[in-house]
C-alpha positions in Angstrom: -51.2 70.3 160.3 -49.9 74.2 160.7 -49.1 75.9 164.4 -49.8 79.5 164.8 -46.4 79.8 164.6 -45.6 78.3 161.4 -48.3 80.8 160.3 -46.6 83.7 161.8 -43.3 82.9 160.8 -44.4 81.9 157.2 -45.3 84.8 153.9 -47.8 85.3 151.9 -47.0 83.6 148.1 -48.8 84.3 144.8 -51.8 81.7 143.8 -51.8 81.6 140.2 -55.9 81.3 138.6 -56.3 77.9 138.5 -54.5 76.9 141.4 -56.5 74.8 144.4 -57.6 76.3 147.4 -57.7 75.2 151.0 -60.2 71.9 151.4 -62.4 71.6 154.4 -60.5 69.7 156.1 -57.3 71.8 155.8 -59.7 74.9 156.3 -60.7 73.2 159.8 -57.8 73.2 160.8 -56.6 76.6 160.7 -59.7 77.8 161.9 -59.4 77.8 165.8 -55.2 79.2 165.3 -56.8 82.5 164.5 -59.6 83.5 167.0 -61.9 86.3 166.2 -62.2 85.3 162.3 -65.0 83.2 161.3 -65.6 81.8 157.8 -68.2 83.8 155.5 -68.8 83.6 152.0 -69.4 79.5 151.9 -66.2 78.8 153.2 -64.1 81.0 150.9 -63.7 84.1 153.1 -62.2 84.7 156.8 -64.1 88.1 158.2 -63.4 89.5 161.6 -65.2 92.6 163.5 -63.2 94.3 166.0 -64.3 97.4 168.2 -61.8 99.9 168.5 -61.4 102.4 171.2 -61.8 105.0 169.5 -61.5 106.5 165.8 -58.0 107.8 166.5 -57.0 103.9 167.2 -59.2 102.4 164.0 -56.9 104.1 161.8 -53.4 104.0 163.3 -54.9 100.3 163.4 -55.6 100.2 159.7 -52.5 101.8 158.9 -50.4 99.3 160.6 -52.4 96.6 158.7 -52.0 98.9 155.7 -48.5 98.3 156.2 -48.3 94.5 157.1 -50.5 93.6 153.8 -48.0 95.5 151.1 -45.1 93.9 152.8 -46.8 90.4 152.3 -48.8 91.6 149.3 -51.8 90.5 150.3 -54.9 92.8 150.9 -57.9 92.7 153.1 -60.9 94.8 152.6 -61.3 97.4 155.6 -64.3 99.1 156.8 -64.3 101.8 159.5 -68.5 102.3 160.9 -69.3 103.9 163.7 -66.1 105.7 163.9 -64.6 102.8 165.6 -65.5 99.5 164.4 -63.3 97.6 162.3 -64.7 95.3 159.8 -61.7 92.9 158.1 -62.4 91.0 154.9 -59.8 88.7 153.4 -60.7 86.2 150.4 -57.7 84.6 147.7 -59.5 86.7 144.7 -57.3 86.0 142.0 -58.7 82.0 142.8 -62.0 82.6 144.4 -61.0 80.5 147.8 -59.4 80.5 151.1 -55.8 79.8 151.0 -52.8 79.7 153.6 -52.0 83.3 152.7 -55.9 84.3 154.0 -54.6 82.2 157.2 -51.7 84.1 157.3 -53.0 87.7 157.4 -55.2 86.8 159.7 -52.6 85.3 162.3 -50.5 88.3 162.0 -53.7 90.7 162.0 -54.2 89.0 165.5 -50.9 89.8 166.6 -50.5 93.2 165.8 -53.5 93.8 167.9 -51.9 92.0 170.6 -48.8 94.6 170.4 
């Protein structure tokens, strides 16, 4: 079973089409490691909603997430609405399932928020 430290130290890698995603037990082990993220799409995605202090803070944070996503080559769907409400969604689209990549990114994004 991975720990939060394991997720923070890990790096994303490619999952070729046909690769297996995480099973229900593996997802259940990982979801407590990423507070403020919830399962969506019948367990095939992760979602987080955050209220930022303002529009500039939301944009600044999105830019930090973008840099992390580019470095890890695993990108979220991002929405800002109501000028400071931020929504992030992860799924490993190449296989249509959750993988360690999604949990790695959720953990690293949580860490960005703490900084």
